[in-house]
Backbone as numpy.savetxt, mean C-alpha at the origin, in Angstrom:
# Nx Ny Nz CAx CAy CAz Cx Cy Cz
-13.29 -25.28 22.17 -14.10 -24.09 22.17 -13.24 -22.83 22.17
-12.11 -22.89 22.88 -11.19 -21.74 22.94 -10.64 -21.42 21.55
-10.34 -22.46 20.76 -9.81 -22.26 19.41 -10.82 -21.52 18.54
-12.08 -21.91 18.62 -13.13 -21.26 17.84 -13.28 -19.80 18.26
-13.24 -19.55 19.56 -13.32 -18.17 20.05 -12.14 -17.33 19.56
-10.95 -17.92 19.57 -9.77 -17.21 19.08 -9.88 -16.89 17.60
-10.34 -17.86 16.81 -10.52 -17.64 15.37 -11.57 -16.56 15.11
-12.67 -16.64 15.82 -13.74 -15.65 15.66 -13.21 -14.25 15.99
-12.48 -14.15 17.06 -11.91 -12.87 17.47 -10.94 -12.33 16.42
-10.11 -13.21 15.86 -9.15 -12.80 14.84 -9.86 -12.32 13.58
-10.92 -13.02 13.18 -11.67 -12.62 11.98 -12.36 -11.28 12.21
-12.95 -11.09 13.39 -13.59 -9.81 13.69 -12.59 -8.67 13.70
-11.40 -8.91 14.24 -10.36 -7.89 14.25 -9.92 -7.55 12.82
-9.81 -8.58 11.98 -9.42 -8.36 10.58 -10.48 -7.52 9.87
-11.75 -7.83 10.09 -12.82 -7.05 9.46 -12.80 -5.60 9.94
-12.55 -5.41 11.22 -12.48 -4.05 11.77 -11.31 -3.29 11.14
-10.17 -3.95 11.00 -9.00 -3.32 10.37 -9.29 -2.96 8.93
-9.98 -3.84 8.21 -10.27 -3.58 6.80 -11.16 -2.36 6.64
-12.08 -2.17 7.57 -12.98 -1.02 7.49 -12.28 0.26 7.92
-11.50 0.19 8.99 -10.89 1.41 9.52 -9.60 1.80 8.80
-8.93 0.86 8.17 -7.67 1.14 7.47 -7.85 1.02 5.96
-8.82 1.75 5.42 -9.12 1.70 3.99 -8.66 3.01 3.35
-7.86 2.88 2.30 -7.29 4.07 1.65 -7.45 3.98 0.14
-7.80 5.11 -0.47 -7.85 5.19 -1.93 -6.98 6.33 -2.45
-6.22 6.93 -1.55 -5.35 8.03 -1.92 -3.95 7.78 -1.34
-2.95 7.94 -2.17 -1.57 7.64 -1.76 -1.13 8.51 -0.58
-1.47 9.79 -0.61 -1.03 10.68 0.48 -1.66 10.29 1.82
-2.93 9.85 1.80 -3.57 9.39 3.04 -2.88 8.14 3.58
-2.52 7.23 2.69 -1.82 6.01 3.10 -0.46 6.35 3.71
0.28 7.24 3.07 1.59 7.65 3.61 1.44 8.29 4.99
0.43 9.13 5.13 0.20 9.80 6.42 -0.11 8.77 7.51
-0.95 7.78 7.18 -1.29 6.73 8.14 -0.05 5.96 8.58
0.78 5.57 7.62 1.98 4.79 7.94 2.95 5.61 8.76
3.13 6.87 8.40 4.06 7.74 9.14 3.59 8.00 10.56
2.30 8.27 10.72 1.77 8.65 12.03 1.64 7.46 12.98
1.21 6.31 12.46 0.92 5.17 13.34 1.99 4.10 13.38
2.84 4.08 12.38 3.87 3.04 12.28 3.30 1.66 12.58
2.38 1.18 11.73 1.69 -0.09 12.01 2.66 -1.27 12.02
2.36 -2.23 12.87 3.18 -3.43 12.98 2.92 -4.38 11.83
3.65 -5.48 11.84 3.57 -6.46 10.75 2.19 -7.10 10.65
1.44 -7.21 11.74 0.15 -7.89 11.71 -1.03 -7.00 11.39
-0.81 -5.73 11.08 -1.91 -4.80 10.82 -2.31 -4.89 9.36
-3.62 -5.05 9.11 -4.13 -5.10 7.75 -4.44 -3.70 7.26
-4.05 -3.43 6.04 -4.35 -2.16 5.40 -4.98 -2.47 4.05
-6.15 -1.88 3.79 -6.85 -2.11 2.54 -6.67 -0.88 1.66
-6.20 -1.10 0.44 -6.00 0.01 -0.48 -6.76 -0.25 -1.78
-7.31 0.81 -2.33 -7.95 0.74 -3.65 -7.18 1.71 -4.52
-6.15 1.17 -5.16 -5.26 2.00 -5.96 -4.84 1.23 -7.20
-4.20 1.93 -8.10 -3.62 1.29 -9.28 -2.16 0.98 -8.97
-1.77 -0.24 -9.23 -0.38 -0.64 -9.01 0.41 -0.33 -10.27
1.40 0.53 -10.13 2.22 0.93 -11.27 3.41 0.00 -11.44
4.04 -0.38 -10.34 5.25 -1.18 -10.43 5.48 -1.93 -9.12
6.05 -3.12 -9.22 6.46 -3.89 -8.05 7.84 -4.43 -8.32
8.74 -4.29 -7.35 10.07 -4.85 -7.51 10.56 -5.42 -6.18
11.32 -6.48 -6.26 11.93 -7.10 -5.08 13.22 -6.36 -4.79
13.42 -5.95 -3.55 14.63 -5.23 -3.18 15.82 -6.17 -3.06
17.01 -5.63 -3.23 18.22 -6.45 -3.16 18.37 -7.05 -1.76
19.12 -8.11 -1.68 19.37 -8.84 -0.43 18.08 -9.42 0.13
17.05 -9.52 -0.70 15.80 -10.16 -0.32 15.23 -9.59 0.98
15.29 -8.26 1.14 14.80 -7.66 2.39 13.54 -6.83 2.19
12.68 -7.23 1.28 11.41 -6.55 1.12 11.08 -6.28 -0.34
9.96 -5.62 -0.54 9.49 -5.25 -1.87 9.15 -3.78 -1.90
9.28 -3.19 -3.07 8.88 -1.80 -3.27 7.70 -1.81 -4.23
6.60 -1.18 -3.81 5.40 -1.11 -4.63 5.13 0.36 -4.92
4.98 0.68 -6.20 4.63 2.04 -6.59 3.14 2.06 -6.88
2.39 2.84 -6.08 0.94 2.92 -6.22 0.54 4.28 -6.76
-0.59 4.29 -7.46 -1.17 5.53 -7.97 -2.58 5.60 -7.41
-3.01 6.75 -6.96 -4.35 6.91 -6.39 -5.41 6.41 -7.37
-6.45 5.77 -6.84 -7.49 5.21 -7.70 -8.20 6.29 -8.50
-8.23 7.51 -7.99 -8.88 8.60 -8.73 -8.12 8.95 -10.01
-6.87 8.51 -10.11 -6.05 8.79 -11.29 -6.27 7.76 -12.39
-7.17 6.81 -12.17 -7.37 5.75 -13.15 -7.70 6.30 -14.54
-8.53 7.31 -14.61 -8.91 7.89 -15.90 -7.76 8.57 -16.61
-6.78 9.00 -15.87 -5.62 9.69 -16.45 -4.35 8.87 -16.25
-4.51 7.56 -16.23 -3.40 6.68 -15.89 -2.22 6.84 -16.83
-2.48 7.02 -18.12 -1.37 7.15 -19.07 -0.52 8.38 -18.77
-1.17 9.50 -18.42 -0.43 10.71 -18.06 0.39 10.49 -16.79
-0.22 9.84 -15.81 0.48 9.56 -14.55 1.65 8.62 -14.81
1.44 7.63 -15.67 2.49 6.68 -16.00 3.68 7.40 -16.63
3.43 8.33 -17.54 4.52 9.09 -18.16 5.26 9.92 -17.12
4.52 10.55 -16.20 5.16 11.35 -15.15 6.03 10.48 -14.25
5.53 9.29 -13.90 6.32 8.39 -13.06 7.55 7.87 -13.80
7.42 7.62 -15.09 8.58 7.20 -15.87 9.65 8.30 -15.85
9.21 9.55 -15.94 10.15 10.66 -15.86 10.85 10.71 -14.51
10.12 10.45 -13.44 10.73 10.41 -12.11 11.72 9.26 -11.99
11.39 8.12 -12.59 12.32 6.99 -12.56 13.62 7.32 -13.28
13.52 8.05 -14.39 14.73 8.45 -15.11 15.59 9.38 -14.27
14.95 10.31 -13.58 15.68 11.22 -12.69 16.35 10.43 -11.58
15.62 9.47 -11.01 16.17 8.64 -9.94 17.40 7.87 -10.42
17.33 7.33 -11.63 18.47 6.58 -12.17 19.67 7.49 -12.40
19.42 8.72 -12.82 20.51 9.66 -13.07 21.20 10.09 -11.77
20.44 10.10 -10.67 20.99 10.52 -9.39 21.82 9.42 -8.72
21.67 8.20 -9.16 22.39 7.08 -8.53 23.83 7.05 -8.94
């Protein structure tokens, strides 16, 4: 019975996290992460466009480039702007 109660509690906590930690804007997500510094077990729900995903060297994480979901209609313009930023980043290295 204890196992069922623990599972139920975990599922309820996950649902609560999904509702309270929902983001559709990149700046809101950054602000949440900076202000709260969530731990590894915290669920964050995002509704965004994924521009790029890459595995970091030494296998110590991943980098995900997100674009706000409101930018979906202008995704090509945003993609070109991000490509320009990537070129600048490469030149600075």
